[in-house]
Phi, psi and omega in degrees: 000142180259122175245134180261146175228126180234139179213139169238162188276334186229162179289339182286332183283158185246136184268353187306318184291319177291320179292321175300314179298317180300318182291319178300325175285358171090024183288133180278334179216138182235129175257132177229151176206154179241097179201148175297142177266015183285357177092354180278344184241153177282141177243091184302322182294316177299319178298320174304312181295319179292333177286335184271329182296140178232171179308136178089350172277166176228142171255124183254131176234156174291316175218147180307323178300344175287338171280334178169148183276328187276133184304314180306315182294317180294321176294323185291319181296311184300321177295315180300315178302311183302320180287340172267003176077024177254135180274162180232130175232130178241122184293311185299309179280358183055048179247125182223102185285008175285342182246148182302321183296320180300314182296321178294316177304312183297316179297319181290324177297315181289319181297321175297318178292321179293321180295318181297322180291321185286330179288317178300318176300310180299314176300319177293319182292320177298314180296321178292322174296315183301314181296319179295322179293333173272007173089005175275142177247145176275176181086187181292145174294143182281149179286134187306144184299329179295323175294316184285329180296321179289324179296323177295317180298316180299318180296318187290330177296332176071015181269347184226152174286163177298323176300317176302313180304312182304309182294323179290320184256342184084000186269121183291154184300315177300321177294315178304309181297321175301316176298323178299311181301311177308308186294327182288323179290329178291000000 
């Protein structure tokens, strides 16, 4: 059986063109949803689809990024499908894992995408190390200690609420609480 899966990232976007392509490809059943593919949200329709597919079935998507934006997720999903005997067909990239050539192309594309991600991680780490050697620190700039010292003194006096101290000094409550914790540990 051929199952189609169509997804758009926002409720404002339209699924019609993907659904039309999946129908043209001969899908018996099509699952659709409007949810981001970045992995931070649950995708209930994809979960339903994965629960229904069995050995010998095929999942058809318009583009691979409809299944997930991260290379890791795509590789994980493709390995799961392969272990279950479920094929994957992407219409736009012309990938069809029902044929040996399609499996090869898919593996090459995922390997290249993974390599690209690894190179980006390497470059980022190298850039951070170079910045550290030059004395630069990452992260948010620290609140000047004179401001946090003043906020701590106001807090210890007990005459003002944390919100009032935040307004008077510009020191956020989480910074104040962190500094209180640090001063107690010291």
